[in-house]
Each structure stands twice: as C-alpha cells, then as structure tokens.
KENUVEX-859995 format. One record per residue (C-alpha): residue number from 1; x, y, z; residue in one letter. Coordinates in steps of 0.05 Angstrom, whole numbers. Each point is the difference from the previous one (the first is absolute). Example, Ala and Ser with C-alpha at 12.3 -4.5 7.8 and 13.67 -1.06 7.14 Angstrom:
# residues 2
- k, xx, yy, zz, r
- 1, 246, -90, 156, A
- 2, 27, 69, -13, S
END
This chain:
# residues 180
- k, xx, yy, zz, r
- 1, 132, 2006, 1646, M
- 2, 1, 36, -62, K
- 3, -17, 69, -16, S
- 4, -51, 35, -34, L
- 5, 29, 10, -60, N
- 6, 21, -71, -4, E
- 7, -67, -26, -5, C
- 8, -21, 37, -47, D
- 9, 48, -10, -44, A
- 10, -16, -79, 11, L
- 11, -69, 17, -1, R
- 12, 14, 33, -73, R
- 13, 45, -54, -26, H
- 14, -58, -54, 17, A
- 15, -52, 46, -34, G
- 16, 47, 4, -59, A
- 17, 14, -79, 0, V
- 18, -76, -19, 2, R
- 19, -5, 51, -56, R
- 20, 53, -32, -39, G
- 21, -31, -72, 2, R
- 22, -67, 34, -14, R
- 23, 38, 29, -64, A
- 24, 38, -61, -12, C
- 25, -75, -50, 4, A
- 26, -31, 61, -49, V
- 27, 59, -16, -47, A
- 28, -10, -78, 1, V
- 29, -71, 6, -12, L
- 30, 12, 42, -60, L
- 31, 58, -42, -24, L
- 32, -47, -68, 3, V
- 33, -60, 37, -30, T
- 34, 53, 31, -58, A
- 35, 17, -77, -16, M
- 36, 6, -14, -70, P
- 37, -79, -23, -20, A
- 38, 37, -60, -37, Y
- 39, 17, -31, 59, A
- 40, -68, 4, 29, L
- 41, -29, -11, -64, S
- 42, 38, -70, -5, L
- 43, -20, -24, 63, R
- 44, -73, 15, -11, Q
- 45, 15, -42, -88, G
- 46, 32, -60, 53, V
- 47, -63, 14, 56, S
- 48, -47, -17, -57, A
- 49, 40, -48, -36, F
- 50, -3, -43, 66, Q
- 51, -57, 12, 9, R
- 52, -23, -30, -69, Q
- 53, -27, 63, -23, D
- 54, 37, 0, -72, Y
- 55, -32, 55, -34, V
- 56, 11, 55, 60, T
- 57, 70, -23, -1, A
- 58, 22, -1, -72, S
- 59, -35, 82, 6, R
- 60, 52, 5, 51, I
- 61, 63, -39, -28, F
- 62, -3, 36, -69, I
- 63, 5, 65, 13, P
- 64, 65, -23, 45, L
- 65, 24, -49, -55, A
- 66, -12, 59, -48, E
- 67, 50, 42, 38, R
- 68, 49, -55, 7, G
- 69, -9, -32, 73, N
- 70, 22, -74, -8, A
- 71, -43, -30, 48, A
- 72, -56, 23, -30, A
- 73, 20, -28, -76, Q
- 74, 8, -58, 26, T
- 75, -68, -3, 32, Y
- 76, -36, 27, -62, L
- 77, 46, -50, -38, G
- 78, -29, -63, 43, F
- 79, -69, 34, -17, L
- 80, 9, 3, -62, F
- 81, 28, -71, 0, E
- 82, -59, -30, 33, T
- 83, -60, 39, -20, G
- 84, -18, 30, 63, R
- 85, -15, 71, -5, G
- 86, 8, 13, -71, V
- 87, -6, -43, -58, P
- 88, 53, -54, -2, M
- 89, 57, 29, -52, N
- 90, 78, -50, -1, Y
- 91, 28, 69, -49, T
- 92, -28, 49, 61, E
- 93, 19, -55, 56, A
- 94, 70, -3, -38, A
- 95, 18, 69, -3, M
- 96, -18, 21, 81, W
- 97, 37, -53, 16, Y
- 98, 65, 10, -49, R
- 99, -7, 82, 33, R
- 100, -2, -30, 69, A
- 101, 46, -44, -20, A
- 102, 59, 49, -23, E
- 103, -7, 26, 50, Q
- 104, 15, -63, 52, G
- 105, -65, -16, 33, D
- 106, 23, -74, 2, S
- 107, -76, -27, 2, R
- 108, -6, 39, -70, A
- 109, 63, -33, -34, Q
- 110, -34, -67, 28, Y
- 111, -62, 14, -30, S
- 112, 34, 26, -69, L
- 113, 45, -57, 1, G
- 114, -55, -56, 2, L
- 115, -45, 44, -54, L
- 116, 65, -12, -44, Y
- 117, -9, -81, 17, D
- 118, -61, -2, -25, R
- 119, 0, 54, -62, G
- 120, -63, 41, 39, Q
- 121, 3, 74, -16, G
- 122, 79, -14, -30, V
- 123, 27, -36, -49, P
- 124, 26, -64, 38, Q
- 125, 68, 6, 12, D
- 126, 36, -51, 49, I
- 127, 62, 36, 4, V
- 128, -38, 70, 26, E
- 129, -48, -46, 38, A
- 130, 58, -31, 26, S
- 131, 37, 72, 1, K
- 132, -61, 37, 52, W
- 133, -12, -76, 44, L
- 134, 88, 2, 12, N
- 135, -14, 76, 25, L
- 136, -64, -15, 36, S
- 137, 38, -54, 39, T
- 138, 55, 42, 16, A
- 139, -44, 58, 28, A
- 140, -52, -35, 40, S
- 141, -8, -2, 73, P
- 142, 14, -67, 34, P
- 143, -66, -26, 4, R
- 144, -10, -10, -70, V
- 145, 66, -12, -26, R
- 146, 4, -67, -3, E
- 147, -71, -7, -39, S
- 148, 26, 47, -47, R
- 149, 56, -41, -16, A
- 150, -32, -65, -11, R
- 151, -38, 43, -58, I
- 152, 59, 31, -23, R
- 153, 37, -69, -4, D
- 154, -57, -25, -36, A
- 155, -7, 47, -55, V
- 156, 87, -14, -4, T
- 157, -15, -82, -10, T
- 158, -33, 26, -65, K
- 159, 58, 40, -23, M
- 160, 74, -13, -37, T
- 161, 78, 20, 27, R
- 162, -14, 56, -42, G
- 163, -61, 29, 18, E
- 164, 18, -13, 80, I
- 165, 69, 35, -25, A
- 166, -41, 67, -31, Q
- 167, -49, 0, 52, A
- 168, 46, 8, 54, R
- 169, 38, 55, -35, L
- 170, -67, 33, -13, R
- 171, -13, 8, 85, A
- 172, 85, 10, 6, L
- 173, -16, 65, -38, E
- 174, -64, 16, 20, W
- 175, -3, 61, 50, A
- 176, -67, 31, 24, P
- 177, -29, 67, -24, S
- 178, -44, 51, 30, R
- 179, -52, 27, -34, E
- 180, -2, 65, 35, H
END
C-alpha cells in the first residue's frame, strides 16, 4: 500500500497534468484562431468561386493577390480572362497569371502559355508560349499532365527547330521567385 505522501504526490502530479493539458488546449485554440487571415480568406474565396459567386470571390482574391498570394493571383487571372465577377480584360489576366507563374504556379504557367499562343493580353509569342507550357507540364500533377502535354505538343508543331530550342533553353534557365 502506498503511503499518504505518495498518494498526495500522485494527486498533485495528476492535477498538474490536467492543468498542462488545459493550457495546451488553450494554446492550440489561440494558435488556430491567430492563423493568418489570408489562409481563411483564400478558402473563403475558393468557396465563393465554387459557388459561382464570382463578385465575392474577386473581392476576396484581389487583396490576397496584391500581397503576392500565387493561388489568389491565378484565380484572379481566370476571373479577368473570363469576365466573371470583374470586367473581361486579357491584359489584366496576363499580368496576374504572370505574377503567379513566376512564383511557380503550374496552372498560371499553363494559362499564361495559352495567352501567349493566342496573343491575348500579351503580344503573340510562340516561344514564350512554349516556355510556359513546358514549365507547366513539368510541374503539373499526374492527373492533368497528359492533357497539358498534348496542348504543349500542339503548340510545338507550329514552331521551327530553332524556336523549340529557344523555348526549351528559356524553360531551363527559368527559376521561381517569391514576391514576398
């Protein structure tokens, strides 16, 4: 049988453990509620986008995109490209796609490559189109890699060997850069 002192020590230890667990739970709660606002806002923007509430989505994405959030920049580029929630503006779309593409966002790279191929919002430039489509295909998730490769290859059929070499060299020399 344990002595009274040992029992008291065990009770005190159990109380300290309970208090420690409560303090830990409070700390976790504080950390979760203190998460950066952009994380919650991006989710809210995506949610509005998925509900097809493009005006709300654009209002959420604009400040995030201006602060350098690549995902928000890509969504915003799409909204400007399609005129959903904002006036259709290919130049604005290309600018947002470029900012996200430079940070390594493969969806933005793909969309920017298509704009260069068509000359929408940017001067038509098959080499630059191929560069972005090459980068996008290399970085894309497996489920979309094949379809992006087909588009990239279709653009390549319009190019000379020299243009293909130039596009590949540009892609090889490219490195992502964060805005902030």
